[in-house]
C-alpha angles and dihedrals in degrees: 000000000000110000118227110254087224088063093038102047101021113211088233097051097121102189095049091048093051092050092052089046094053088058089045089059089053089050088053094050095040084235140146120267135191120280104040122053132220095009133096126232114259105165140014126197131180135207097006103162093114088056097057101274114131092189095049113161098088126008117185125191120205134188133190128214091280093048090255104162135221135173132213117203117194141182111203123219126178088212131005139195117207106214145098094242113145088235095053098091094157096064091037091055091045093055091045093049092044091054090050089051090050090052095052113121091234099046111127112224114224092009109057123067136195135184141097139310113210141182100205130015135152107280093220094051090043091055093046096050092046091049090049090052095045092049088053092054092046091054114079091199138037092236092057089048094049091049088068089069098043118108106289091022124134095251114112125209098265091054090047092052092051092046093053090045089054092049094049093053093041092054088047090054092043093047089223140063115285126236121229088248090055094048091048094047093045094049094043091062097042121102137181117207120192122203128195108213106115108066129070108265093028112176102210099070092054091048092051089046092052090049093052089048090058088057096054136090107263090245090056098043093108091063092068094105089049090050090049089053088049093050092048087051091050091051093049098048092043090056087067092054102039087250129195130204136198120174093261092057093043092048090049089049097054102030090096090061101050142349117261129216091227128253116300089235089058099042095101091046093051091048090050095050089053091051089049091049093049090047094052093044090053089059093063112083111218105176140077104222092328097319117119122200114211096206086190092170091068091050091050089050090049090053091050093049091051090061093056105037138029095226128044119187114203105209138180150118119301112284095015093121104261094139092046091055088051088051093052092048091049094048090051092050093047088062087067099046143277122354139176114243127167125189119201097227094048102053123122131185137027104264138012091272094055092041091052092046090051092055098044097257123145126256091245115140110278091230093058091045091053092049089055092047091051095047096046098033140000122323094222129117111211123198124181118206097356092173092063099054112124119246094245092056097041090093089067090064091039091055093053098041092048090050089050091048098043100043120083087199087067101046090118095057121110133196128221120190134174122211142149123271090256095047105081096081091050088055091054091064092066107016100035096113091056098040087056093062100037123079106239130199126188126220114196118212109204134178119295112287121232093270094050091045090050090052090053093043091055088051093043109028092177090067095052095092088055097040091053098029133102114335093247089054095045091052089064103032094049090063102094096225094057092040085058092049093047092047091056093042089050094050090050093051098045111105117253116254103244128161116255087250092055093044093053092049093057 
């Protein structure tokens, strides 16, 4: 009968949670971890017996640079005695379940490992068992391994005792005598990992915290102990639910505690996205003859609407400053870190994959990229002039919005778009399915108010008669784009300031 993971793992079982959390920090850092050499951690699962894992406490998946996979299957024991004594059920169960793991059809010989993670174990027995396993891995054949235990061989008494104990328990689990090849193969894939969490002055928690700190933005480095506590809590609570973690889920789970630098494997993509955003923003003029209007009330309204909805559409008449407001929001977000910003006139490609390739981005899954952006920067998708996106480029936006809508890891993402007042109906033709499920707020960008017009008039006195003229004129001139055009035209039409002599001589 299947055992409840709540009973098997126990959400309050501290040592097991700490061991799982240690591997989770390696997952966060895309780092190496004990048990498997030359591969980084890419996944951590807990309490997986109901999913076909005999050694179920902590399952760690690794990959090397070529995506070569390996799995480490561990039973976790606060303390362990290494012996074949009848009363020693813990070690007996570990040998039994390790044998069952080795016999699994998907076990990768010479790559996967199994065994036990312990807190305390007799040092002499620990050394003997580790030496036994190391010798097995160093011997290419069973005969070579067995020769170590022949008369005159290198094996001492303590190692021989541990080997005999393992063979007795292995044959008990198998129900038949073991061949030399079976003993050699079993021991070669067995590992014992010792953690130091229990005593005062334990070394593994500081190591884990230092690893976390290296993953955080410099300003958030001091929160590393808090993040470690959060990771331990995640490991313990997930044990009661047979939980699994990849880096995306882990990042999403701790992003609310601290800002991350972004995965090493995504650093280049994040830097590239920042370059793209800065480049697009630079293409949006935001001044009237060198005078910039803050329009802070619009930015404040945008912030307020983002807390109430997942999509904010910035709408207004042509020239009212919609793109400038997007630019200001983008520049503000870039101060925090990477963002995703698309501009209608700058799109290339027919879907996200082709757009990413055209801009030198990797072929990483879009969901994982957005998780990293949200953790290291701002989880907002900015789109300028969405209603002017050509039909052939619309799938780029669809791919991103579909990913945001469908992924539970991206449920905190927001979308900001700018469009003309007449553009919303056009959007429904190709984004209707998503607009129907997302809460949308509208931010109207109107002409300059009296205060903003006065600021501009002080900087550009020649525009004052127009800014405060007839209503029909004000309606046009108080749109920043047209104020810019009229400012340039007025300057061109103004007579040159020449001396009377020079004027007479022309």
